[in-house]
C-alpha positions as CSV (number, residue, x, y, z in Angstrom):
1,M,-21.0,-8.4,17.5
2,A,-23.8,-7.9,15.5
3,G,-23.9,-5.1,12.5
4,S,-22.1,-4.4,9.0
5,L,-18.3,-4.0,8.0
6,L,-17.9,-1.8,4.8
7,D,-15.6,-2.9,2.4
8,T,-13.1,-0.3,1.5
9,H,-15.1,0.8,-1.9
10,A,-18.2,0.9,0.0
11,F,-17.0,3.1,2.9
12,I,-15.4,5.4,0.2
13,W,-18.8,5.6,-1.7
14,Y,-20.6,6.5,1.5
15,I,-18.6,9.2,2.6
16,N,-18.3,10.8,-0.8
17,G,-21.6,10.4,-1.4
18,D,-21.3,8.5,-4.6
19,S,-24.3,6.8,-6.4
20,A,-22.5,3.7,-7.2
21,L,-23.2,2.7,-3.7
22,S,-26.1,0.7,-4.0
23,S,-29.6,1.7,-2.5
24,K,-29.8,-1.5,-0.3
25,A,-26.2,-1.0,1.1
26,I,-27.6,2.7,2.2
27,E,-30.5,1.1,3.7
28,A,-28.4,-1.7,5.5
29,I,-25.9,1.0,6.6
30,G,-28.9,3.0,8.4
31,A,-30.7,0.0,9.7
32,T,-27.4,-1.2,11.4
33,A,-26.7,2.7,12.5
34,G,-24.1,2.5,15.8
35,N,-23.2,-1.0,14.4
36,N,-21.0,-0.5,11.4
37,Y,-17.7,-0.7,11.0
38,V,-14.6,0.3,9.2
39,S,-11.7,-1.9,9.5
40,V,-8.0,-0.6,10.0
41,A,-7.5,-2.5,6.9
42,S,-9.6,-0.3,4.9
43,L,-7.7,2.7,6.1
44,W,-4.3,1.3,5.2
45,E,-5.5,0.3,1.9
46,I,-6.7,4.1,1.6
47,A,-3.4,5.3,2.6
48,V,-1.4,2.8,0.2
49,K,-3.6,4.1,-2.8
50,I,-3.4,7.5,-2.0
51,S,0.3,7.5,-1.7
52,L,0.4,5.7,-5.1
53,G,-1.7,7.9,-6.8
54,K,-4.6,5.6,-7.3
55,L,-7.4,7.3,-5.2
56,E,-8.3,10.4,-4.3
57,L,-10.9,11.7,-1.9
58,K,-13.3,14.7,-1.5
59,Q,-11.8,15.5,1.4
60,L,-7.9,15.2,2.9
61,F,-7.1,11.7,4.5
62,S,-6.5,13.3,7.9
63,R,-10.1,14.0,8.0
64,V,-11.3,10.6,7.4
65,A,-11.2,9.9,11.4
66,K,-13.7,12.6,11.6
67,E,-15.8,11.2,8.9
68,I,-15.9,7.9,10.6
69,E,-17.3,9.4,13.6
70,R,-19.5,12.2,11.6
71,N,-21.5,8.9,10.3
72,G,-21.3,6.9,13.6
73,F,-18.7,4.2,12.2
74,Q,-16.7,2.8,14.6
75,I,-13.3,1.5,13.5
76,L,-12.7,-2.1,13.7
77,P,-9.0,-2.9,15.0
78,I,-7.3,-5.8,13.6
79,V,-6.5,-8.5,16.4
80,F,-4.6,-11.8,16.0
81,D,-7.1,-13.9,15.8
82,D,-8.4,-12.0,12.5
83,V,-4.8,-12.7,11.4
84,L,-5.2,-16.7,12.2
85,Q,-8.6,-16.9,10.6
86,V,-7.0,-15.7,7.2
87,T,-4.5,-18.6,7.7
88,T,-7.7,-20.7,7.0
89,L,-9.3,-19.0,4.2
90,P,-9.3,-20.7,0.7
91,F,-8.0,-18.3,-1.8
92,F,-11.0,-17.3,-4.0
93,H,-9.5,-13.5,-3.3
94,K,-5.8,-12.9,-3.6
95,D,-5.9,-9.2,-2.5
96,P,-4.6,-9.5,1.1
97,F,-6.8,-6.5,2.5
98,D,-10.0,-8.3,1.3
99,R,-8.6,-11.3,2.5
100,L,-8.4,-9.4,6.1
101,L,-11.8,-8.3,5.6
102,V,-13.3,-11.6,5.1
103,A,-11.6,-12.9,8.4
104,Q,-12.7,-9.9,10.2
105,S,-16.3,-10.2,8.9
106,I,-15.8,-14.3,10.3
107,T,-14.4,-13.7,13.4
108,N,-16.7,-10.7,14.3
109,R,-19.9,-12.0,13.0
110,L,-20.5,-9.3,10.6
111,Q,-22.3,-8.8,7.5
112,I,-19.9,-7.4,4.8
113,I,-21.4,-4.7,2.7
114,T,-19.4,-4.8,-0.7
115,K,-19.9,-5.1,-4.5
116,D,-16.7,-7.6,-4.8
117,Q,-18.2,-10.7,-6.2
118,Y,-15.2,-13.1,-4.7
119,F,-16.6,-12.5,-1.1
120,I,-20.0,-14.4,-1.4
121,Q,-17.5,-17.4,-2.1
122,Y,-16.6,-17.2,1.5
123,P,-19.0,-18.5,4.5
124,I,-20.3,-14.7,5.1
125,D,-23.4,-12.6,5.0
126,V,-22.6,-10.7,1.9
127,L,-24.9,-7.6,1.0
128,W,-25.0,-5.4,-1.8
């Protein structure tokens, strides 16, 4: 598999048209059109943050699947190999959602689009 995995914030910024998303990230998303992924872990993280009142989207969460489809993204499921990969990761990053994204980046050979500096400590291709 080749392409890009969007970190949760990168996905949110992209669908919200937020200027916080770097031009390099926007170009990369365009360059890998059809091969951009949003993890189920990110969708879960978004749902948790919305329910805690820590996140507000420009549209209803129920419309996120439509946004994924409209933007040509694919949903990346969580499989056992991803979870197994998490057990081998050093604890540079303590956030369980981000650790799973790192694992998915490794197991699926995807570059990850993120502003999070912790990701560069792992053996993955990080783009921002």
